[in-house]
N, C-alpha and C positions, 0 to 999 in steps of 0.2 A: 503494499499500500503506500502511495506517495499523497502526501498533503502538500500545499503549495500555498504560502502566505505573503501577502504584500501589505504595505501600509502607503495609504496615498501621500504622494509628494516624496517618497523615501527610494533611494535607488537600492536599498536591502530587499533581497529575498530570502525568506525562510522556508527550507525544504525539510519535512520530516519523512523517513524511510522507515518502514517497518515491516517486516514479513518478507515475501518475496515479490520482485518488481516485475510487472508484466509489460509488454510492449505497449499496449494500449495506455497503460497510465504514463509510460515514460513518454509517449509522444504526445499526449495532452500536456505534462510537464514542459516539454521543449517548446511546443507552441506558444504556451504561456509565457515562458521565458523570452523567446522571441519577441513577443509584443511588448513585454516591459523594456527590452533592450532599445527598441525602436521608440519608445516613450521617453526613456531616461538616459538613453545613451550607454555609458557605462555602468555597469551593476555589480554590487557585492553580493556573496552568497553564504549563508550559513546553512549549513546542511548536517541535520540531526539524523544519525543512523543507529538505532537501538533494534534488536532482536532481529537483524538480517538474516534470512534463510535462502538468498539467492535471486537470481535474475534469469528470466527465460531466454534462452538463445537468442530468439529474434531480438528481443530486448536490448541485448548487448550489441548486435550488428546496430540496431538504431541509434545507440548511444554514441556508436564509433563513428556512423556517417552523419548525423544530424547534431549529436550533443556536444562533440569535440569541436566543431567550427564555433559554437555557440561560447563554448568555455574559453576560447581566445580574447572573448570580449569581456570578461569577467576581470576585474580589477584587483578583489580581494577575496578570499573565500577563507571559511573557517568550517571544521568538520569537527563535528561533536559525536563520539563514537563510544559504544560500550565494548568493542572489541579490539584486541591487540593487534590482528593483523590488519586492521584499517590503519591505525597509526603507524605501524611498520611499512605500509604501503604509500605514504603520502610523499616519498621521493618520486615517485612516478608521475605525479602529477606535473612535474615540470617538462614532462614530454608533450602534455596536452593544453598547457595554460601558460601564460606569463604572470598570471595572477601571483599576488602574495597569498601564499596558504599556510595556514597553521591548524594543527590539530590539538583539540581538547578531549578530555575525559567527560562522560556524561555529567558528573557532579561539578562541572565547569563549566555550565551553559549560560549563566550571568557574565562570567568573564569572556567568554566567547562573543556574547552580545556586545559587550563594552568594547572589544578589540574591533569587531566588524563595523561598528559603528564610529571609531575613532578617525 
């Protein structure tokens, strides 16, 4: 499941991921982000990942073909996660975005929000 939240007149998008990501949900999220990027220009993203159980193969392809080009327009990204492997894989982000990326543990959500808004 993916939840997508924005606040009017803010360049910050907050995305919550839980469970398994479907291609349909990912496409909807990418379209919303594309619209926000057109409206706000550069965008900052806070992504909360909890209890992640995987991604449909088709969604993985969608992410690579449609999501990666959008990632290059993000200026700052905070990833809040409960899984150690997500924190360990953060160095891979440099291949997909020029954004400043920082990982936070789930109990550091407020610190992540402060950082993404700084």
